C-alpha positions, 0 to 999 in steps of 0.5 A: 538508561533513559533520558527525556528532553523537550524540543520545539522544534502532448494531448496525454500530459497535463501541466499545472502551474508552479505555486509557492510553498508558504513557510510553516507557521509553527514548529511541531512540540516534540518529546524525544526519549532514549530507552535502551536501543530504541529512540522515541520521537512523539509529536505532541502537537503541530507540524513542520508544515503547520497545515494541511498539504495538498497533491497538484497534478503535474504530469498525467499518462493515460486516456481513454482513447488514443495511442494503444500505449496510453490506454491501460487495462488494468495497472497492477504496480508502478515504479519510479527512477532517479530521472523521474521516468515512469514504469507501469506494470499493466496486469491484464496486458502482461507487459511493462510501459516505460514513459519519460519524465514529461509522460511521453511513452518510451518503450515496452518491456516484456510480454505474455509467454513462458520464455526469456522477458516473458510473463505468466501471471506476473503482478508487481515490479520494483527498480534496483538502484542501479536502474535494473527493473524487477518483475515478480512473476509467480506464474514462471517461478522467477524474477525477471530482471531488465536492464532498461538500457539495453532491453536484455534480462536475466531470470532468477528462480524461487519457489513461489509457493502457489502464492499470487497476491497484490502485495508489493515487490521490495528492493532496498539501498543495497540492491537486495530484493525481497520476494514475499512467498509461501512454500507449503513444506514450511510451517511458520506461514509466509516469509521473504526470500532475499536476493543479492545484487547478483540473483543469489538468494542470500536469506529468508525472513519470516514475516514480521509478526506481533502477538496481537490477535484480532477478534474474529467471527466465524461461521460453518455449514455441515451437510451430506452431498449427493454421494451421502458423504459428509460435508463441512464448509467454514469460514472466518472474518475479522470484526470490522474496524479492529486494529491490525498489525501492519508492516512494510519494508524500508529502502534501508532494508529494515523492517517498518512496523505498526500495531494500529490500535495506538499511533505507534510506528517502529522503524528497525535500524542498524543502532536499534529502533526508531519509534514514532509516536503521535498524540491524536485521537482515534476517529469514531465510527458512526452509527450508519457506517456501523450498520452497514458494515455489520449488515455487509459482514453478516450477509457474507457469513450467511452465504455459508450459514443462512442461520448465522448470527453475530458470534463475536465482540461488537464492532468498536466505536472507534477505527484503528489509527491507521490502515497502511505503513509505506515508505518513500524512495527518500526514506520519508514515512508515509502513514495512510490514516483512518478517516471520516467516511461518507456515503456513496450512492451504489449507481448499479444497485439492483432493487431486486436483489437483497444483496445489492446495497444501496450506499458504499461507505468510502473513507477520505484518503489522508496520509501523515508524512515523517522524516526518516529521523521521525520529524513530523511534516504534516498530513497530505490530502490526495484528491478524490480520484486518487486510488491507494490500492496501487501502491503510489510511489513517493520521493520528496515532494512528488508522489506518482499514483494511479487515479480512476475517473468516472468512467473507470479510465486509470491513469498514472499521475505525478502530483507536487506536494503543495503547502498553502494557507496557514 
């Protein structure tokens, strides 16, 4: 069955002034289709907000100098609860620091070690619906689960398979925890272990996958070592700016997936699939950025084979539509877009080192935001010091993210989404 219809539809705290949200100037033009169990919501033009939204600083946590609790070494992961308390996992210190909604330090959970309430190369945190804090600790081969009100904890063991990564830790509204891992005895790659609310392993799921195979470049070097034994070193890398298959876990517990060659995102649901599409033009790769990426890739491959030459397809003329799929605590879908890049001077460049490049190319950070039903709200433009690589937390009109200033100081900032102009 196929139907189609058109809808026009403290010194550590910095506070920002309230700003009114301007009503949208126009409703987006949307086509909705039902194809079997898939509902397609395609935005042809416009958005609910009608203009680009910005992020305004609301609360900031972190300092260059001051009390130790506000000095971060290396933030790996953040989480936020229903009362807007903020949990910050410092990977360098191997501890979780808890701050209230105003950014005031409350307490520290965990420390380095191998016993209860201790971490050994922990790397990610997440909150369960009942406010228990889960810490993924592959170094200790377990999840450390804290009850924040008491500081007590329990340990949920799992086989980490030697996998250490910056990949997020997922929880859902049903109280499940999903842990990405790899075990050498399995031949189907990485997968997710699913824990029930009581810590029982209730399932394992393979990573979502696609038939798409990105074009690759390869290099190899053969030789003989000092003992006369033959040696073989090889490496592969994808061609820059080619589409990739992306996924995340939605708070509903379903997968959110998309192949970035086109603006199409699938959210699995109990009753089928919600497919979100948007009419958009891909971002072109300018000549200087393309040349820089080609040079960077060539330099890396020649570390393996000094005589290496490009042995794959050329760098595309356009970037993929998006880089990352994310889901808010409220179920909203956030899409980190490909964007125009700008050249930034490498202040640490060594003129005597041929591998030290004069400029970096940095893309502007932009997000498209959709309601859980596929309604396109609009685009959000974060400030320049916003860091997308520590996964932000989104909840309604607020965003918690890590920023880094010109001195390299990390802060956790709560931003408020503000729509103005129009």
